[in-house]
C-alpha positions as CSV (number, residue, x, y, z in Angstrom):
1,M,-27.1,-122.4,-18.0
2,E,-24.3,-121.6,-15.5
3,L,-20.7,-120.5,-16.3
4,T,-19.5,-123.5,-14.3
5,D,-21.4,-125.8,-16.6
6,L,-19.7,-124.3,-19.6
7,A,-16.3,-124.5,-18.0
8,F,-16.8,-128.2,-17.3
9,F,-18.1,-128.8,-20.8
10,R,-15.1,-127.0,-22.4
11,A,-12.6,-128.9,-20.3
12,V,-14.2,-132.3,-21.4
13,A,-14.3,-131.1,-25.0
14,R,-10.7,-130.2,-25.0
15,L,-9.4,-133.3,-23.2
16,E,-12.0,-135.7,-24.7
17,S,-12.2,-137.4,-21.3
18,V,-14.4,-136.8,-18.2
19,T,-11.7,-138.4,-16.0
20,Q,-8.9,-136.1,-17.3
21,A,-11.2,-133.0,-17.1
22,A,-12.2,-133.8,-13.6
23,A,-8.5,-134.1,-12.5
24,Q,-7.8,-130.8,-14.2
25,L,-10.7,-129.1,-12.5
26,N,-10.0,-130.8,-9.2
27,R,-13.5,-132.4,-9.1
28,V,-14.7,-135.9,-9.0
29,P,-15.7,-137.5,-12.4
30,S,-19.3,-138.2,-11.3
31,G,-19.8,-134.5,-10.5
32,V,-18.5,-133.5,-14.0
33,S,-20.7,-136.2,-15.6
34,A,-23.7,-134.9,-13.7
35,R,-23.0,-131.3,-14.9
36,L,-22.8,-132.5,-18.5
37,T,-26.0,-134.5,-18.2
38,R,-27.9,-131.5,-16.8
39,L,-26.5,-129.2,-19.6
40,E,-27.6,-131.6,-22.3
41,A,-31.1,-131.8,-20.7
42,E,-31.3,-128.1,-20.5
43,L,-30.3,-127.6,-24.1
44,G,-32.2,-130.6,-25.4
45,A,-29.2,-131.8,-27.4
46,E,-26.5,-134.5,-27.2
47,L,-23.1,-132.8,-26.9
48,F,-20.8,-135.8,-26.9
49,A,-20.6,-139.2,-28.6
50,R,-18.4,-142.1,-27.3
51,Q,-15.5,-143.2,-29.5
52,G,-13.6,-146.0,-28.0
53,R,-12.6,-144.9,-24.5
54,G,-12.9,-141.2,-25.3
55,L,-15.5,-138.7,-26.1
56,V,-15.9,-136.7,-29.3
57,L,-18.1,-133.6,-29.8
58,T,-21.2,-133.9,-31.8
59,A,-22.2,-131.2,-34.3
60,S,-24.2,-129.5,-31.5
61,G,-21.2,-129.8,-29.1
62,R,-18.9,-128.1,-31.6
63,S,-21.4,-125.3,-32.0
64,L,-21.7,-124.9,-28.2
65,L,-17.9,-124.9,-27.8
66,E,-17.5,-121.8,-29.9
67,Y,-20.1,-120.0,-27.8
68,A,-18.6,-121.3,-24.5
69,D,-15.1,-120.0,-25.5
70,K,-16.6,-116.5,-26.1
71,I,-18.9,-116.5,-23.0
72,L,-16.1,-117.6,-20.7
73,L,-13.7,-115.1,-22.2
74,L,-16.2,-112.3,-21.7
75,A,-16.8,-113.4,-18.1
76,D,-13.1,-113.3,-17.4
77,E,-12.8,-109.9,-18.9
78,A,-15.8,-108.7,-16.8
79,K,-14.1,-109.9,-13.6
80,A,-10.8,-108.3,-14.6
81,C,-12.6,-105.0,-15.4
82,V,-14.6,-104.9,-12.1
83,G,-11.9,-106.3,-9.9
84,G,-9.1,-104.0,-11.1
85,N,-6.3,-103.9,-13.6
86,V,-4.1,-106.5,-12.2
87,P,-3.1,-109.1,-14.8
88,A,-4.6,-112.5,-13.7
89,G,-6.3,-115.5,-15.2
90,Q,-5.8,-117.6,-18.3
91,F,-3.8,-116.0,-21.2
92,R,-3.9,-118.0,-24.4
93,L,-0.9,-116.9,-26.5
94,G,0.1,-118.2,-29.9
95,A,3.3,-118.0,-31.8
96,M,5.1,-119.3,-34.9
97,E,7.6,-122.1,-34.0
98,S,10.6,-119.9,-34.9
99,T,9.4,-117.1,-32.7
100,S,8.6,-119.5,-29.8
101,A,12.1,-121.0,-30.0
102,S,14.3,-118.0,-30.6
103,R,12.5,-114.9,-29.4
104,L,10.1,-115.7,-26.6
105,P,12.0,-117.5,-23.9
106,A,13.5,-114.3,-22.4
107,L,10.3,-112.3,-22.9
108,L,8.0,-114.9,-21.4
109,G,10.4,-115.7,-18.6
110,K,10.3,-112.1,-17.4
111,Y,6.5,-111.9,-17.9
112,H,5.9,-115.1,-15.9
113,A,8.1,-113.8,-13.0
114,R,6.4,-110.4,-12.9
115,Y,2.8,-111.6,-13.3
116,P,2.5,-114.9,-11.4
117,R,-1.3,-114.8,-11.3
118,V,-1.4,-115.2,-15.1
119,R,-1.8,-118.7,-16.3
120,L,0.1,-118.6,-19.6
121,E,-0.7,-121.2,-22.3
122,L,1.5,-121.1,-25.4
123,T,0.4,-122.7,-28.7
124,T,2.6,-122.9,-31.9
125,G,1.3,-122.9,-35.4
126,T,1.4,-121.3,-38.8
127,T,0.5,-117.7,-39.3
128,A,-2.8,-118.6,-41.1
129,D,-3.8,-120.9,-38.2
130,L,-2.9,-118.4,-35.5
131,V,-4.8,-115.6,-37.2
132,R,-7.8,-117.8,-37.5
133,D,-7.6,-118.8,-33.9
134,V,-7.3,-115.2,-32.6
135,A,-10.3,-114.2,-34.8
136,G,-12.2,-117.2,-33.6
137,Y,-11.7,-116.6,-29.8
138,R,-9.5,-119.7,-29.4
139,L,-6.4,-117.5,-28.7
140,D,-6.2,-114.1,-26.9
141,A,-3.2,-113.0,-28.9
142,A,-0.5,-114.3,-31.2
143,F,2.9,-113.5,-32.8
144,V,2.6,-113.9,-36.5
145,S,4.3,-112.8,-39.7
146,E,3.0,-109.8,-41.6
147,P,1.0,-109.0,-43.7
148,V,-2.2,-109.8,-41.8
149,T,-5.3,-108.5,-43.5
150,A,-8.1,-110.2,-41.4
151,P,-10.8,-107.7,-40.3
152,G,-11.1,-106.8,-36.6
153,I,-7.4,-107.6,-35.8
154,E,-5.0,-105.1,-34.1
155,H,-1.2,-105.2,-34.6
156,L,1.9,-104.3,-32.7
157,Q,5.3,-104.7,-34.4
158,A,7.5,-107.0,-32.4
159,F,10.5,-108.5,-34.2
160,M,12.1,-108.2,-37.6
161,E,13.4,-111.5,-38.9
162,E,15.9,-112.1,-41.6
163,L,15.0,-115.2,-43.6
164,V,17.7,-117.3,-45.2
165,L,17.9,-120.5,-47.2
166,V,19.5,-123.6,-45.5
167,A,20.9,-126.5,-47.5
168,G,23.6,-129.1,-47.1
169,A,27.2,-128.0,-46.4
170,D,28.4,-128.7,-49.9
171,Q,25.6,-126.8,-51.6
172,P,26.9,-124.1,-54.1
173,P,25.5,-120.6,-53.7
174,L,21.7,-120.2,-54.2
175,T,21.7,-116.7,-55.6
176,E,18.7,-117.0,-58.0
177,P,15.3,-118.6,-57.7
178,T,16.0,-120.7,-60.9
179,K,18.6,-122.6,-58.9
180,L,15.9,-124.0,-56.7
181,S,13.7,-125.5,-59.4
182,S,15.3,-128.9,-59.1
183,K,15.5,-128.9,-55.3
184,A,13.1,-130.4,-52.9
185,L,11.6,-127.6,-50.6
186,L,11.6,-128.5,-46.9
187,V,8.6,-126.5,-45.5
188,F,5.8,-126.3,-43.0
189,K,2.3,-127.0,-44.2
190,H,0.2,-124.5,-46.2
191,G,-0.5,-121.4,-44.1
192,C,3.1,-120.8,-43.3
193,S,4.0,-117.3,-44.4
194,Y,7.7,-118.1,-44.9
195,R,6.7,-121.0,-47.2
196,R,4.6,-118.6,-49.2
197,R,7.5,-116.1,-49.6
198,L,9.8,-118.9,-50.9
199,E,7.2,-120.2,-53.4
200,D,6.4,-116.7,-54.6
201,W,10.1,-115.9,-55.1
202,I,10.6,-119.1,-57.1
203,A,7.5,-118.3,-59.2
204,L,8.9,-114.8,-60.0
205,G,12.0,-116.5,-61.5
206,G,9.8,-118.2,-64.0
207,S,10.6,-121.8,-62.8
208,P,8.2,-124.3,-61.5
209,T,8.3,-125.1,-57.8
210,G,10.1,-128.3,-57.1
211,R,8.8,-131.2,-54.9
212,T,7.7,-130.0,-51.5
213,V,8.3,-132.0,-48.3
214,E,6.1,-130.8,-45.4
215,L,7.8,-131.2,-42.0
216,G,6.8,-130.3,-38.5
217,S,9.8,-128.6,-36.9
218,Y,12.8,-126.6,-37.7
219,Q,15.0,-129.2,-36.1
220,T,13.8,-131.7,-38.5
221,M,14.3,-129.3,-41.4
222,L,17.8,-128.6,-40.4
223,G,18.6,-132.3,-40.1
224,C,17.0,-133.0,-43.5
225,A,18.9,-130.1,-45.1
226,A,22.2,-131.3,-43.6
227,S,21.6,-134.7,-45.2
228,G,21.3,-133.1,-48.6
229,M,17.5,-133.9,-48.9
230,G,16.5,-130.3,-49.9
231,V,16.4,-126.6,-49.1
232,A,14.6,-124.9,-46.2
233,I,13.7,-121.3,-45.5
234,M,13.8,-120.0,-41.9
235,P,14.9,-117.1,-39.8
236,R,18.6,-116.7,-39.4
237,S,18.1,-116.6,-35.7
238,V,17.1,-120.3,-35.8
239,T,20.0,-121.6,-37.7
240,G,22.5,-121.4,-34.8
241,M,20.3,-122.8,-32.1
242,L,20.4,-126.5,-33.1
243,P,23.2,-129.0,-33.0
244,V,23.1,-130.0,-36.7
245,S,23.9,-126.4,-37.8
246,S,27.6,-127.4,-38.5
247,G,26.4,-129.6,-41.3
248,I,24.5,-126.9,-43.2
249,S,25.2,-124.0,-45.5
250,V,23.3,-120.7,-45.1
251,H,22.3,-118.7,-48.2
252,D,21.2,-115.0,-48.2
253,L,17.9,-114.0,-49.9
254,P,17.1,-110.6,-51.6
255,P,16.1,-108.0,-49.0
256,D,12.5,-107.8,-50.2
257,V,12.2,-111.6,-49.6
258,A,14.4,-111.9,-46.6
259,M,13.1,-109.2,-44.2
260,A,9.9,-110.4,-42.5
261,Q,8.1,-108.4,-39.8
262,T,6.7,-110.4,-36.9
263,S,3.8,-108.7,-35.1
264,L,1.7,-109.3,-32.0
265,I,-2.0,-109.4,-33.0
266,W,-5.2,-109.5,-31.0
267,R,-8.9,-108.9,-31.6
268,T,-10.1,-105.3,-31.7
269,G,-11.5,-104.3,-28.3
270,N,-9.7,-107.1,-26.4
271,E,-6.8,-105.3,-24.8
272,T,-7.0,-107.1,-21.5
273,A,-4.8,-106.4,-18.5
274,M,-2.8,-109.5,-19.4
275,L,-2.2,-108.3,-23.0
276,K,-1.3,-104.8,-21.9
277,A,1.2,-106.3,-19.5
278,L,2.8,-108.3,-22.3
279,M,3.1,-105.3,-24.5
280,A,4.6,-103.3,-21.7
281,T,7.2,-106.0,-21.1
282,M,8.0,-106.1,-24.8
283,R,8.6,-102.3,-24.8
284,E,10.8,-102.6,-21.7
285,M,12.9,-105.2,-23.4
286,G,13.2,-103.1,-26.6
287,E,11.2,-105.6,-28.7
288,T,8.8,-103.0,-30.3
């Protein structure tokens, strides 16, 4: 089994297409197909099944993909270790949507300009999803909200966020959790640490949590809050970034609920040159 075979397999698995993988790899589709056929013959297992015009992983393929991610990551680390300490190669970074929108543009802009040999890939998600993906070798590092208690994970404090409630412009003050019991909560899916803070605060007030509406972006949340649909929780830094902000009201939360630490996390023992360069850039910009 060659590293190139695993790289071809991973590309097809992610894109679910030999043609698209071949274009990404700058190879001809027939060559990629031949590699996959040889790999399946070597392993004695079918790795893909056809579904319409695309390919989906079989159970064997899903198992191999986990190992391929780990093997290719270790190979990249070995090359970096032997070849020097110059940041280079693929760097898979994750972040919460709020961090990606309000905190990372300047940081990643400077990082990209300084380290042009790094191929940065940014993925957004909830804290729970990002922690899982770092632990499972699908991300090299991620910006998440504390607390993070997963084993084998290192932390570096990055940003302190102040969380606020956002509602329609005519909403009276929301000073107590009981005032939210009749409100629809505009939130991300389960796994969002800010959603958990809001639900825990409401529960402490002794009132049942109202109806929840799961949305996919802060822009949508702000629009729905402005329409009077419900109440959202988000960092204060986000509220002034979007055009609908003039149609909302912003409500403070108690300090123990409002103050949320964002940290950069990575797997223990995986301080690559790319990660060290990111941490150095953060320190230079006063983010830690």
